[in-house]
N, C-alpha and C positions, 0 to 999 in steps of 0.2 A: 343866293343868300336865303336862309330859312327864316320865315317870319317868326318862328319860335325863338330865334336868337336875335331878334331885332326889336327896337321900340318904335313908337309911331313917328317920332322925329326922323328916324332913319328911313322909314318907308316913304314919308312925305318928300324927303330929299331925293329918294330914288325916283319917285313919280315926276319930279321936275325934269329928269333927263330921259325917262323911259316909261311907257304906259303899258308894258307887258307884265303878266303875272301867270303863275302856274298853279293849277288846282289838281292834286293827285286824288284819285278815287280808287279804293280797293274793296276788300271784303274781309269778313272774319268767318271762315268756314273750314270744313275738313279738307286737308291736303295730304291724306295718307299719313306717313310718318313725319312730314314736314310741318312747320309752324302753322297753326290755325290762321295766322295773320300773313301768310305768304303773299297774297295779292296786294295787301296794303304795304308790306315791306318793300316789295319790288316796285310798285308804282311810285312811292315816295322817294326811294333811292334813285331810280332812273331819272325822275324829274329833277332831283337835287343835283345830280352829277351833270345832267345836260345843261341846267341853268347856271351853274356855278361860274364858268368862264365869262358869261354874258352879264353877270350881276343882276339877274332877274329874280325877283322874290318868288319863293315857293311856299304855299300855304301848307299847314299840317294836313296829312292825308285824311280824307273821309274814310273811316275804317270799316263801315258797314255797307253792304250792297244787297242785291236781290239774290238770295241763296236758298230758295225754297226746297230744291231737291235734297239738300244736305241736312235738313232739320232733324233727321234721324240720328245724327252724330252729335254728341254733347260738345258744347262750345261754339257751335255754329249759331250765328245771328243773322236773321233775314229781315230786310225791310220790305214793306209793301211797295209796289211800283210807284204808287202815288206819293209815298213818303220820300223815296229817293228823288223823284222828280221835284217835289216841293223843296227839299233841302238844297238841291242844285240850283233851283230857281232863286231861292233866298240868297245863296252865296253869290250868284251872278248879279242880282240886284244890289247887293252890298258893295261889290267891287266896282260896279258902274257908278254908283252914287259917290264913291270916294275918289273917282278919277281914272280908274284903269279902263283902257280902251281895246286891249288885245289880251284875250284869255285863252290859255292852252290848258284844256282838261286832259290830264294823262291818266288813262284808265287801265287798271290791272285786272279787271274781272269781266268775263263775257256777259254775266247776268245784268250788268249795268247799262246795257245797250239802250234802254228807254231814255237815259240821260242824253244820248246823242240826238234823239228826236226832239227832246226839250230844247237843246241848244239851238237847233234850227228855228223852232217856233219862237224862242226868246229873242233871237236876232231880228226877226220880223217886227217885233214890238220895240226893239232897241237898236235901230239901224246904225247908230254911232259907234257901236261896240262890235268887234269881231270875236267869234268864239270858234276854236278848233277842238274837236274831240279826237284824241289820239290813243288808239289801242296799241300800246307800245310793243306787246309781245307778238302781235300778228300784223304789224305794219310791214309793207312789202319787203324791204331789205332784211329786216330781222327775221321774218318768217322764212324767207328764201335761205338765209344762213342756217336756220334750224333744220330745214329740210335737207340741206347738204350734209349736215351732221348725221341725222337719223330721221327718216320720213315718218316714223311712228313716234309722234310727240303729242302728248295730251295732258289733261288735268292730273296733277299730283304725280306725274312721271318725271323722268330726268329733266324735262323742259323747265321745270320750276325748282330744280334741286341745285341751288347756288350755295356757296359757303354761308351766306347770310340768311338763308331760309331753313338750314338744317338745325337740328336740336342736339345739344350735347347729350351723349349717352345713348342715342338712338342708332341702331344698326339698320342700314338700308339694304334690302335684298340685292343680290348680284344678278338675278335672273330678269326676265321680262314677263309682263302680264299680257295675256291674250286680250284683244279688244272686247269691250262689253257692248251690248246692243243699246246704243244711245237713243235710238228712236223709241225703244221700249221703255227706257229709263224715264223719258219725258212724260209718259202716261201714268207713272206710278206715284203713290203717296210716299212721303219721306221714309217710313219704316220699310216699305217694300223696296224702295230704291236702295236702301242700305243693304238689304238682303241680296239684291242683285249685284251691287257694286263691291261689297266686301271691304277690303282695306282702304278703298278710296281712289286708287289709281285707275284711270280709264283704260290705259293701254300703254304697252311698251316697257322699256327698261326703267329702272328706278333711279339710276345715276349714271353719269358719264364722267370722264376725266376732267379735272378742274381746268386744264388748259383749254379744252373745248368750250367749257362753260364761260370762262372769262373772255374768250374771243367773241362768243355770242353776245355777252353782256356789252362789250365795247361797241358792237354794231347797234344794239338797242339804244345805248346812250347817244351815239352819233346821229341816229335817225330821229330821236326825240329832239335833239338840239337843232337839227335841220328844220323840224316842224316849228320850233320856237323862233327860228331866224326868219321864216317866211318863205314865200310871199303870203301876205295876209289879205289880199284883195278878194 
């Protein structure tokens, strides 16, 4: 159940039977020809589909993350690490105060890793609440499934090209891109990073057949639901 489609009475009733809640986190950044909100779209959707059969509330996605490398691309928004950590801390504080005791953070963006460290620190200060940080796209089963499809899977490549991240009227190339030097990319300022990266794809094919993508998605949803179901100790 999405909190955006609920009122406080319904969430209070939900809390009487279940103390779990899901917090999706994404980003707004270049994804080649895909939506700038690809990470946010995927995090919120996988969280919602995973939680739906369990009746667990899902918060609106936090749409911004740490995306410094991509500031050379218009439309990218990047938070400071301390801003991201502060936002996640405030969200956790609010959830704990209102009665939630098990929080699953479903993350869709690698740059948000500092929030995982914050979750561990926060639990030491709030031992009555359990928090899991779940990178849905590279969780073990989902990543293994992706590797079976195509081991060259990276940012803005086929790995993120789902029907719901594509844009109408945009034609996606049929070829594959040679891998860029990621170690070098990490040392560059945003404009130099754009010059190195070009269209935004890090490596590999731009798209794969929908039947492969939907099967991968089903694995991601199932693994996210598994994280929500527990164990929580």
